[in-house]
C-alpha positions in Angstrom: 0.0 0.0 0.0 1.3 3.5 -0.8 2.2 6.1 1.8 0.6 9.5 1.3 1.8 12.8 2.8 -0.6 15.3 4.3 -0.3 18.8 5.9 -2.7 20.3 8.4 -3.7 23.9 7.6 -4.3 24.7 11.3 -1.2 23.4 13.1 1.2 23.1 10.0 1.9 19.5 11.1 3.1 17.3 8.2 2.4 13.6 8.5 2.2 10.4 6.4 -0.5 7.8 6.3 -0.5 4.4 4.7 -3.6 4.0 2.7 -4.8 1.8 -0.2 -5.2 3.5 -3.5 -8.9 3.1 -3.5 -9.3 4.8 0.0 -10.7 8.3 0.1 -8.2 11.1 0.9 -8.3 12.6 4.4 -10.0 15.9 4.8 -9.6 16.5 8.6 -6.4 16.2 10.6 -6.6 12.8 12.6 -6.9 13.3 16.3 -4.0 10.9 17.1 -1.7 12.8 14.7 -2.7 16.4 15.5 0.2 18.5 16.8 -2.1 20.8 18.8 -2.8 20.1 22.5 -6.5 20.3 21.8 -7.6 18.6 18.6 -8.3 21.5 16.2 -10.0 19.5 13.4 -7.8 21.3 10.9 -8.3 20.8 7.2 -5.6 18.7 5.6 -4.2 18.7 2.0 -2.4 15.9 0.3 1.2 16.7 -0.5 2.9 15.9 -3.8 5.4 13.2 -3.3 8.6 12.7 -5.2 8.1 9.0 -5.2 10.6 6.4 -4.7 12.8 4.6 -7.2 12.4 0.9 -7.8 15.0 -0.9 -5.7 15.9 -4.6 -6.0 17.7 -5.8 -3.0 19.4 -9.1 -2.6 21.8 -11.3 -4.4 19.4 -12.4 -7.1 18.9 -9.2 -9.0 21.3 -7.8 -11.6 20.9 -5.2 -14.2 21.6 -7.7 -17.0 19.0 -10.3 -15.8 16.3 -9.2 -18.1 18.2 -8.2 -21.2 17.2 -9.6 -24.6 19.1 -12.4 -26.3 20.0 -10.0 -29.1 21.6 -7.6 -26.7 23.6 -10.3 -25.0 24.9 -11.6 -28.3 26.0 -8.1 -29.4 27.7 -7.5 -26.0 29.7 -10.7 -26.4 30.9 -9.7 -29.9 31.8 -6.2 -28.7 34.0 -7.5 -25.9 37.7 -7.5 -26.7 39.5 -10.8 -26.2 41.5 -10.8 -23.0 45.3 -11.0 -23.5 47.3 -12.9 -21.0 50.8 -11.4 -20.8 52.3 -14.5 -19.3 51.2 -16.5 -22.3 53.2 -14.5 -24.8 56.9 -15.6 -24.8 58.2 -12.3 -26.4 56.9 -10.2 -23.5 59.3 -11.6 -20.9 63.1 -11.0 -21.2 64.0 -14.5 -20.1 62.0 -16.0 -22.8 63.7 -14.1 -25.6 66.4 -16.2 -27.2 69.9 -14.9 -26.9 71.7 -14.2 -30.2 74.0 -17.1 -31.1 77.6 -16.3 -30.3 79.8 -16.3 -33.4 83.4 -17.3 -32.9 85.9 -14.5 -33.2 87.8 -14.7 -36.5 91.3 -16.1 -36.0 94.2 -14.0 -36.9 95.8 -15.0 -40.2 99.4 -16.4 -40.0 102.0 -14.6 -41.9 
């Protein structure tokens, strides 16, 4: 059931009441919620509420749960493949082959 905000014209007291949507709006400040010492039977007006956003709490709700299959397929194709730096031998200095040592030319005899 929704919560409606009201404001009393006599005592300027603002309060909230949980009512069903089909219930009639309040017209008189309720005795148990009146801010005056003696119940003034002030006229109340319903306040405009900003509303609340839709919140899913818990471990079972994710933003991608209700995506279409077409969206999921395009998201997979847009994702770049992950590159593992340990898998490429050229990226580490120990894995690069050392150049072959060439023997120094011998001096010619005269």
